[in-house]
C-alpha positions as CSV (number, residue, x, y, z in Angstrom):
1,M,238.7,70.0,43.4
2,N,241.5,71.7,41.0
3,I,244.5,72.3,43.2
4,L,247.8,74.5,42.3
5,I,251.0,73.5,43.9
6,I,253.7,76.4,43.9
7,Y,256.9,74.7,44.4
8,A,260.5,76.1,45.1
9,H,263.3,74.0,45.9
10,P,266.4,73.5,43.1
11,K,267.2,69.9,44.9
12,E,265.8,67.0,43.6
13,N,266.6,64.9,46.4
14,S,265.2,67.2,48.7
15,F,262.7,66.3,51.7
16,C,260.3,69.3,50.3
17,N,260.2,67.6,47.0
18,A,259.4,64.0,48.9
19,I,256.7,65.8,50.5
20,K,255.3,67.1,46.9
21,E,255.5,63.8,45.7
22,M,253.7,62.5,48.6
23,I,251.0,65.4,48.5
24,V,249.9,64.8,44.8
25,K,249.9,60.7,45.6
26,G,247.2,61.9,47.7
27,L,245.4,64.3,45.9
28,K,245.3,62.1,42.9
29,A,244.1,59.7,44.8
30,N,240.9,61.6,45.3
31,K,240.4,62.4,41.8
32,N,241.6,65.9,42.2
33,T,243.2,68.0,39.4
34,V,246.7,69.2,40.1
35,R,248.7,71.7,38.2
36,I,252.5,72.4,39.3
37,H,254.5,75.6,39.1
38,D,258.0,73.9,39.8
39,L,259.7,77.5,39.9
40,Y,263.5,75.9,39.7
41,Y,262.4,73.3,37.1
42,S,261.2,75.5,34.7
43,K,263.7,78.6,35.4
44,F,261.3,81.1,36.0
45,N,263.2,84.6,36.2
46,P,262.3,86.4,39.7
47,L,263.6,89.2,38.8
48,L,260.7,92.2,38.6
49,S,261.8,94.5,36.1
50,K,261.3,98.5,35.9
51,E,259.2,98.0,32.5
52,E,256.7,95.2,34.7
53,L,256.3,98.3,37.7
54,R,255.1,100.6,34.5
55,G,252.7,98.2,33.4
56,E,254.5,97.5,30.2
57,T,254.4,93.5,30.2
58,K,253.3,92.3,27.1
59,S,256.3,92.8,25.1
60,L,258.6,91.3,28.0
61,S,260.5,87.7,28.0
62,G,258.1,85.7,30.2
63,Y,254.9,87.6,29.8
64,K,253.1,84.1,28.6
65,T,254.3,82.6,31.8
66,I,252.9,84.9,34.0
67,V,249.9,85.3,32.0
68,K,249.4,81.1,32.7
69,Y,250.6,81.4,36.3
70,Q,247.7,83.8,36.9
71,H,245.4,81.6,35.0
72,D,246.4,78.7,37.2
73,I,245.7,80.5,40.3
74,K,242.3,81.5,39.2
75,W,241.5,78.1,38.1
76,A,242.8,76.6,42.1
77,N,240.1,76.1,44.5
78,V,243.2,75.2,46.8
79,I,246.6,76.7,46.3
80,I,249.4,74.5,48.0
81,I,253.0,76.5,48.4
82,I,255.5,73.8,49.3
83,H,259.2,75.6,50.1
84,P,262.4,75.4,52.8
85,A,263.0,78.0,54.7
86,W,265.9,80.2,54.1
87,W,267.1,82.9,56.3
88,Y,263.7,83.2,57.7
89,G,262.0,83.5,54.9
90,V,261.0,81.8,51.3
91,P,263.5,81.2,48.4
92,A,264.2,84.3,46.4
93,I,262.4,82.8,43.4
94,L,259.6,82.5,45.4
95,K,259.3,85.9,46.5
96,G,259.9,87.3,42.9
97,Y,257.2,84.8,41.8
98,F,254.8,86.7,44.4
99,D,256.6,90.3,42.8
100,R,255.7,89.0,39.8
101,V,252.6,87.0,39.5
102,L,250.5,88.6,42.4
103,T,250.0,91.8,40.3
104,E,247.7,95.0,40.8
105,G,244.4,94.2,38.6
106,F,245.1,90.5,38.9
107,A,245.3,89.6,42.9
108,F,244.0,93.1,44.1
109,N,242.7,96.2,43.0
110,Y,242.9,99.8,44.9
111,E,240.3,101.8,45.6
112,V,241.2,105.2,46.8
113,D,244.1,104.3,49.3
114,H,243.1,100.5,50.4
115,P,243.4,97.5,48.8
116,V,240.7,95.4,47.4
117,P,241.6,91.8,47.1
118,L,240.3,89.7,44.2
119,L,241.4,86.1,44.8
120,T,238.9,85.5,47.9
121,D,237.6,82.5,46.7
122,K,240.3,80.1,47.7
123,K,242.0,78.2,50.6
124,G,245.3,77.3,51.0
125,I,247.9,74.8,52.4
126,L,251.7,76.2,53.3
127,V,254.4,73.6,53.6
128,Q,257.2,74.5,54.9
129,T,260.5,72.5,56.3
130,F,263.0,74.3,58.5
131,D,266.4,73.4,59.7
132,V,265.7,74.9,63.2
133,E,263.5,74.1,66.0
134,E,260.4,75.1,66.2
135,Q,260.8,77.0,69.4
136,L,263.3,79.2,67.6
137,E,261.3,80.0,64.7
138,K,257.5,80.6,66.4
139,E,258.9,81.5,70.2
140,F,262.1,83.9,69.2
141,F,261.2,84.8,65.7
142,G,257.9,85.0,66.2
143,D,256.8,82.5,63.3
144,I,258.2,85.3,60.9
145,T,258.4,82.6,58.1
146,Y,254.8,81.7,58.0
147,K,253.7,85.3,58.2
148,S,255.7,86.7,55.5
149,V,253.6,84.2,53.1
150,Y,250.3,84.3,54.7
151,Y,250.1,88.0,54.6
152,V,251.0,88.6,51.1
153,W,248.2,86.1,50.3
154,K,245.6,87.8,52.7
155,Y,246.3,90.9,51.0
156,C,244.8,89.3,48.0
157,G,242.2,87.6,49.3
158,V,243.2,84.0,50.7
159,E,242.8,84.3,54.3
160,D,242.1,80.7,54.8
161,W,245.4,78.7,55.6
162,Q,246.3,75.2,56.7
163,N,250.3,75.4,58.1
164,F,252.4,72.0,57.9
165,A,255.5,72.8,59.0
166,K,258.2,70.6,59.8
167,F,261.5,70.8,61.9
168,K,264.8,70.3,62.2
169,V,264.2,68.1,58.8
170,N,268.1,67.3,58.0
171,F,268.5,66.1,61.9
172,V,265.6,63.8,62.3
173,S,265.8,60.1,61.6
174,K,264.7,58.3,58.4
175,K,261.9,57.1,60.7
176,Q,260.6,60.6,61.5
177,R,260.4,61.8,58.0
178,E,258.5,58.9,56.9
179,E,255.9,59.6,59.4
180,W,256.1,63.1,58.2
181,L,255.3,61.9,54.7
182,E,252.4,59.9,55.6
183,E,251.1,62.9,57.8
184,A,251.2,64.9,54.3
185,Y,249.4,62.4,52.6
186,Q,246.6,61.9,55.0
187,M,246.2,65.7,55.4
188,V,245.4,66.1,51.5
189,L,243.3,63.0,51.2
190,K,240.5,65.1,53.2
191,I,240.7,67.0,49.8
192,K,237.9,66.3,47.3
């Protein structure tokens, strides 16, 4: 299978990074082909410009990166997004990725007044880490962080998502983290 990982965390020693490494290990154990969009490492520019909104993209700095990212999304059978939850949402760099890469004509088109998704042949896994308790995120905030990503991709046609969310990651034991890493590894071993 062709697997695209979209990764958004700036710290190399973060728990998100440990999860990413374990997921890559599990995917490669099953001979999957893996590509990674590491947004901080690549210094992805998340700012959507007025030129891009007007469709004037070919002369923009970073245009080739956007085209490459779109090519990788089309290529992928499974998209895995890994990010921390910050202020009940995704890091700004990931939101900018959605704004700049999931464009009209690539991820969706409009027919009259409604969208027609163009990425309907893909599945997704959403990996999110939280400092808060699960009850606070899911019950009090209505699972807003998951929904904010899910509905972006549903708009583009990716509706089949598995959610791998871990809570209070900065407050749990090393043993708990190791169990979660093993869980991530086992989760992706099923992808062939």
